[in-house]
C-alpha positions as CSV (number, residue, x, y, z in Angstrom):
1,M,47.1,-76.3,-51.5
2,G,47.2,-72.7,-52.7
3,S,45.3,-73.3,-56.0
4,L,41.5,-73.4,-56.3
5,S,39.9,-76.6,-57.4
6,I,37.1,-76.9,-59.9
7,W,34.5,-77.0,-57.1
8,H,35.7,-73.6,-55.8
9,W,35.4,-72.1,-59.2
10,L,31.9,-73.6,-59.7
11,I,30.8,-72.1,-56.4
12,V,32.2,-68.7,-57.3
13,L,30.5,-68.9,-60.7
14,A,27.1,-69.9,-59.1
15,V,27.3,-67.0,-56.6
16,G,28.2,-64.6,-59.5
17,L,25.3,-65.8,-61.6
18,L,22.9,-65.5,-58.6
19,L,23.9,-61.9,-57.8
20,F,24.5,-60.5,-61.3
21,G,22.6,-62.9,-63.5
22,G,20.0,-61.9,-66.1
23,K,17.6,-58.9,-66.0
24,G,18.7,-57.3,-62.8
25,K,17.6,-60.0,-60.3
26,L,19.5,-58.3,-57.5
27,S,18.0,-54.9,-58.2
28,S,14.4,-56.3,-58.5
29,L,15.0,-58.2,-55.2
30,M,16.1,-55.1,-53.4
31,G,13.2,-53.1,-54.9
32,D,10.8,-55.7,-53.5
33,F,12.5,-55.5,-50.1
34,A,12.1,-51.7,-50.1
35,K,8.4,-52.0,-51.0
36,G,8.0,-54.4,-48.1
37,I,9.6,-52.0,-45.7
38,K,7.4,-49.1,-46.9
39,A,4.3,-51.3,-46.5
40,F,5.4,-52.2,-43.0
41,K,6.0,-48.6,-42.0
42,A,2.6,-47.6,-43.4
43,G,0.9,-50.4,-41.5
44,M,2.6,-49.3,-38.2
45,K,1.5,-45.7,-38.8
46,E,-2.1,-46.8,-39.4
47,G,-2.0,-48.9,-36.2
48,D,-0.8,-46.0,-34.1
49,E,-3.5,-43.6,-35.5
50,G,-6.2,-46.2,-34.9
51,E,-5.1,-46.8,-31.2
52,A,-5.0,-43.0,-30.5
53,A,-8.5,-42.5,-32.0
54,S,-10.1,-45.4,-30.2
55,S,-8.6,-44.9,-26.7
56,P,-10.4,-42.5,-24.4
57,A,-8.6,-39.7,-22.7
58,Q,-7.3,-40.5,-19.2
59,V,-9.4,-39.0,-16.4
60,P,-8.0,-38.9,-12.8
61,P,-9.9,-41.0,-10.3
62,P,-12.7,-39.2,-8.4
63,A,-11.1,-39.7,-4.9
64,A,-8.0,-37.9,-6.0
65,T,-9.9,-34.9,-7.4
66,A,-12.2,-34.7,-4.4
67,A,-9.3,-34.7,-1.9
68,S,-7.4,-32.0,-3.8
69,A,-10.5,-29.8,-4.2
70,T,-11.3,-29.9,-0.5
71,G,-7.7,-29.3,0.6
72,A,-7.7,-32.5,2.6
73,P,-4.3,-34.3,2.9
74,N,-3.6,-37.2,0.7
75,P,-4.3,-40.7,2.2
76,V,-0.5,-41.4,2.1
77,D,1.5,-38.5,3.5
78,H,5.3,-39.0,3.0
79,T,6.2,-35.7,4.7
80,R,5.7,-36.8,8.3
81,E,8.0,-39.1,10.2
82,P,6.7,-42.6,10.8
83,A,5.3,-43.4,14.3
84,K,7.9,-44.7,16.6
85,T,7.2,-47.9,18.4
86,V,8.5,-48.5,21.9
């Protein structure tokens, strides 16, 4: 019960060969992973720059600018009390 069978040792050996076997497979795998992350970040940065350049600047609607220029109250005035119904 406390000893390891041949199957346990074969699995340990297979995992060891997979991780540390021949010509730095693990290091090349991690290098490819890092290249993928760098490419993803570069793609996200290009996407953000493209959106910022293509989207126009936001302009306030004409009704809001006309009301503020004439000094007229806003259509919705939250400073007054609501009308009381009897």
